C-alpha positions, 0 to 999 in steps of 0.5 A: 499499499502506498503512503497516504496523505489525507487533508480537509477532513474534520478532526472528528472523521473517522478516517481521523480517530481511527486506529488505520494500522497502514502508511496514512495520515491525516492533517488537520490545521489548528491556531493554538496548542489547546487546538491541536491538543483537542484534536490530538485527543479527538479519539478513543485510541491512544497507542502513539504519537510524535510532536515536531518542533524546534522548541522542545520545551513547549514541545515537552509541555505538550506532550505531557498531555496527549492521551497516549502510551508513548510519544516521540518528540521530533522522531519517531519509532525509536525505541529502547525495548526496556521501556514499556510499550503499549496504548491507553483508552482503546489502544492496546491490551496493558504494557510490554517491553523489559520488566513488564513483559514479565506480566504481559506474557504471563499467566498467574494461576495459584494452585492449593493442595491441601496436606493430610 
């Protein structure tokens, strides 16, 4: 599938708010950081996102308000496998990576035996 860029949609359109898992991006204009944050959080999913800026402190502050499991600033998919990976809202089923993998890939079980 060829990478696809889509513009001109409403931020609450289906294409803008669902997890497509393809080489697709939707573009939305905004005037303020608050408006951009409202657009970014206008979805029931939250696996990952990225913030692109020349002002790293502004990007850090903005990224702390995005409702997502992972945020990159001026990067994408750069990841240390020792840190948690996973989404929020309707994205993902928990955290994996590093010590978080123990719980994610394990199934706890309690076996009780009465000895006479």
